C-alpha positions in Angstrom: 0.0 0.0 0.0 1.5 3.3 -1.1 0.4 6.3 0.9 -0.5 9.5 -0.9 1.9 12.4 -0.1 -0.8 14.2 1.9 -1.3 11.1 4.2 2.4 10.4 5.0 2.8 13.0 7.8 -0.5 12.2 9.6 0.3 8.5 9.3 3.7 8.6 11.0 2.5 11.1 13.7 -0.5 8.9 14.5 1.8 5.8 14.8 4.2 7.8 17.0 1.3 9.0 19.1 0.1 5.5 19.7 3.6 4.4 20.8 3.9 7.3 23.3 0.4 6.4 24.6 1.4 2.8 25.2 4.8 3.7 26.7 6.5 0.3 26.2 9.2 -0.6 28.7 12.7 -2.1 28.0 11.2 -5.5 27.1 10.3 -3.8 23.7 12.5 -2.1 21.1 13.7 1.3 22.4 10.9 3.9 22.1 13.4 6.7 21.6 14.9 5.0 18.5 11.5 4.0 17.1 10.1 7.5 17.4 13.3 9.1 16.0 12.9 6.8 13.0 9.3 7.8 12.5 10.2 11.5 12.7 12.8 10.8 10.0 10.0 9.4 7.8 7.9 12.5 8.3 7.9 14.8 5.3 8.4 17.7 7.8 12.0 16.5 8.0 12.8 14.4 4.9 10.3 15.8 2.4 9.9 13.3 -0.4 13.5 12.0 -0.2 12.4 8.6 1.2 9.4 8.2 -1.1 7.5 6.1 -1.9 5.9 5.7 1.5 4.9 2.1 1.5 2.9 0.4 4.2 2.4 -3.3 4.7 -1.2 -3.9 3.8 -1.5 -6.8 6.3 -0.1 -5.0 9.3 -0.3 -1.3 8.6 3.3 -0.9 9.6 6.0 0.9 7.5 7.1 -1.6 4.9 10.7 -2.8 5.2 12.1 -0.9 2.1 10.6 2.5 3.3 11.8 1.9 6.8 15.3 0.8 5.7 15.9 3.9 3.6 16.3 5.9 6.9 19.1 3.5 8.0 20.8 3.9 4.6 20.7 7.7 5.0 22.0 7.4 8.6 25.0 5.4 7.3 25.6 8.0 4.6 25.3 10.8 7.2 27.9 9.1 9.4 30.4 9.0 6.5 29.6 12.1 4.4 26.8 14.3 5.8 25.1 16.8 3.7 25.7 20.3 5.3 24.9 22.9 2.6 23.6 26.1 4.1 20.6 28.0 2.8 22.7 30.3 0.6 24.2 27.3 -1.2 20.8 25.8 -1.7 19.4 29.1 -3.1 22.2 29.1 -5.7 21.4 25.5 -6.6 17.7 26.3 -6.9 18.3 29.0 -9.5 19.6 26.2 -11.8 17.6 23.2 -10.6 14.7 23.5 -8.2 14.2 19.7 -7.8 17.9 19.1 -7.0 17.8 21.9 -4.4 14.8 20.4 -2.7 16.5 17.0 -2.5 19.6 18.5 -1.1 17.7 20.4 1.5 15.7 17.3 2.5 18.9 15.3 2.8 20.6 18.0 4.9 17.7 18.2 7.3 17.4 14.4 7.5 21.1 14.0 8.1 21.1 16.6 10.9 18.2 14.6 12.5 19.7 11.1 12.4 23.1 12.4 13.6 21.5 13.8 16.7 18.9 11.1 17.2 19.9 7.4 16.7 17.3 5.5 14.7 16.2 1.9 15.0 18.4 -0.7 13.1 16.8 -3.5 11.1 18.6 -6.0 13.2 20.8 -5.8 16.3 22.1 -8.2 19.0 23.6 -7.4 22.3 24.5 -9.2 25.5 25.6 -8.2 29.0 26.4 -9.9 32.2 23.6 -9.5 34.8 25.4 -11.3 37.6 28.9 -12.8 37.9 29.0 -13.5 41.7 27.1 -16.4 43.2 25.7 -17.2 39.8 26.6 -16.4 36.2 23.7 -14.8 34.4 23.7 -13.3 30.9 21.0 -11.1 29.3 20.8 -11.5 25.5 18.7 -9.0 23.5 17.9 -9.3 19.8 16.0 -6.5 18.0 14.6 -6.9 14.6 12.3 -5.5 12.0 10.2 -8.4 10.9 9.3 -9.0 7.3 5.7 -7.7 7.8 7.2 -4.4 9.3 6.6 -5.4 13.0 9.2 -4.3 15.5 10.3 -7.1 17.7 12.6 -7.7 20.7 13.5 -11.1 21.9 15.4 -11.3 25.2 16.8 -14.2 27.0 18.3 -14.7 30.4 20.8 -17.6 30.5 22.2 -18.8 33.8 25.0 -21.2 35.0 26.8 -21.9 38.2 29.3 -19.3 39.5 32.5 -19.2 37.6 31.1 -20.7 34.4 32.6 -18.9 31.5 31.2 -20.9 28.6 27.4 -21.2 28.5 27.5 -22.7 25.0 25.4 -20.0 23.3 27.4 -17.2 25.1 30.9 -17.0 26.5 31.9 -14.6 29.4 35.2 -13.0 28.7 37.4 -10.6 30.7 35.7 -7.7 32.5 32.4 -9.3 31.9 32.4 -9.0 28.1 30.1 -11.4 26.4 30.7 -13.1 23.1 27.6 -14.6 21.5 27.6 -17.7 19.4 26.5 -16.6 15.8 24.4 -19.8 15.7 22.2 -18.4 18.6 21.5 -15.2 16.6 20.7 -17.2 13.5 18.4 -19.5 15.5 16.5 -16.5 17.0 16.1 -14.9 13.6 15.0 -18.2 12.0 12.4 -18.7 14.7 11.0 -15.1 14.7 7.4 -16.4 14.3 7.9 -19.7 16.2 5.7 -20.1 19.4 7.6 -18.9 22.4 7.7 -22.3 24.1 9.2 -23.9 21.0 11.8 -21.0 20.8 12.7 -21.6 24.4 13.2 -25.3 23.7 15.4 -24.5 20.7 17.6 -22.1 22.8 17.8 -24.7 25.6 19.2 -27.2 23.1 22.2 -25.0 22.2 23.1 -23.6 25.6 25.1 -25.3 28.4 23.3 -23.3 31.1 19.8 -22.8 32.2 17.3 -20.7 30.2 15.7 -18.8 33.0 13.6 -16.4 30.9 12.5 -15.9 27.3 10.5 -12.9 26.3 9.2 -11.7 22.9 7.7 -8.2 22.8 6.3 -6.8 19.5 5.1 -3.4 18.4 2.4 -3.6 15.8 0.3 -4.2 13.8 -1.3 -0.8 13.3 -4.8 -1.1 11.9 -6.5 1.8 10.1 -9.0 2.0 7.1 -7.5 0.2 4.2 -5.5 -2.4 6.1 -6.5 -6.1 5.6 -7.6 -7.4 9.0 -7.2 -11.1 9.9 -10.3 -13.2 9.6 -11.0 -13.4 13.4 -11.1 -9.6 13.7 -14.5 -7.9 13.1 -14.4 -5.2 10.4 -15.3 -2.5 12.9 -11.7 -2.7 14.2 -10.4 -1.4 10.9 -12.6 1.8 10.9 -10.3 3.9 13.1 -6.8 3.8 14.5 -5.7 0.7 16.4 -2.1 0.0 17.5 -1.1 -3.3 19.1 1.6 -3.9 21.7 2.0 -7.6 22.5 4.2 -9.3 25.1 4.8 -13.0 26.1 7.2 -14.4 28.7 8.1 -17.8 29.9 10.2 -17.7 33.0 11.0 -19.3 36.3 9.8 -16.2 38.2 6.3 -16.3 36.6 4.3 -18.2 39.2 0.8 -18.0 37.6 0.4 -18.7 33.9 -2.3 -16.7 32.1 -3.2 -14.7 29.0 -4.7 -11.3 28.4 -4.1 -11.5 24.6 -7.3 -11.7 22.7 -5.5 -12.7 19.5 -3.2 -15.4 21.0 -3.1 -18.8 19.4 -2.6 -21.7 21.7 0.3 -23.8 20.6 -0.4 -26.9 22.7 3.1 -27.0 24.1 3.7 -27.8 27.8 5.2 -25.1 30.0 8.5 -26.4 31.5 8.4 -27.5 35.2 9.2 -24.6 37.5 8.2 -22.0 34.9 5.1 -19.9 34.0 3.9 -18.4 30.8 2.1 -15.1 30.5 0.8 -13.3 27.4 -0.6 -9.8 27.1 -1.7 -7.5 24.4 -2.4 -3.8 25.0 -3.9 -1.4 22.5 -3.9 2.3 21.6 -7.2 3.0 19.9 -9.2 5.9 18.6 -12.6 6.6 20.0 -14.4 5.2 17.0 -12.8 1.8 17.6 -12.8 1.4 21.3 -16.4 0.1 21.9 -16.0 -2.7 19.2 -12.5 -3.5 20.6 -13.8 -3.9 24.1 -16.7 -6.1 22.9 -14.3 -8.2 20.9 -11.9 -8.7 23.8 -14.7 -9.4 26.3 -16.1 -12.0 23.9 -12.8 -13.8 24.1 -12.7 -13.6 27.9 -10.0 -10.9 28.0 -10.1 -7.6 29.9 -7.6 -5.7 27.7 -5.9 -2.5 28.5 -6.9 0.2 25.9 -5.4 3.7 25.9 -6.7 6.5 23.7 -5.0 7.6 20.5 -5.8 10.5 18.2 
């Protein structure tokens, strides 16, 4: 779905407004980077430099090519930023107005991305959470999924004190962590795998204990024109509706349960000593909220819904 020029700005501002309303915590991709990325897509900063503004018709999220153009410009800005001043641009405009516009848009976009880091299409990081009585490593993998959803998978791996090699991660000097590339490939390959199956896959490649696995996703973003899934009533597509989903399997979850009206049961057993919780929060415009509340209630879920727009 290609957005007309007049709709691009309102679209990215509405999406950013929904994110601010939901205020996701550190289990999700960083809000600062996501909103900086959306501001970069806004014609108020980048004009038509990043056009066409393509949105995934199934999720309503920025399509991967449109989203990735910001990262390409961020790489260019880091190496060779456009810094022409207004006087230079005026001289260019006398010869070629279109070129002057593109140079101005690139200059403003480069200034923005140099000051405000944007969200990468993929990133992995790890840090030691505890190296005393027990070795614990937190692994975080951020990704833009093929449908445009923004996802963070985080793992807590644990082993007895003094353990340096956890299989999937190795603790080096001063607590530095080296991740096995196979672990990152596994997480990427199982981006849509049910969480319990992903946990089992991770447990198979680590020497330690998998204490926690969390998947947190921003999106989809439904609005008129987006193709809703079959189980969703059409009324949910007649306004603005941003999803913020979260699922965790961990040994400090003592009561399993779900507040996700769209969750699909996978039939897998929760490991002994662990619990599984799922949640889905929404930012919704007033025109959608009554139908959304009725839909969630019919599925036995009392969902959290915050206003947007």
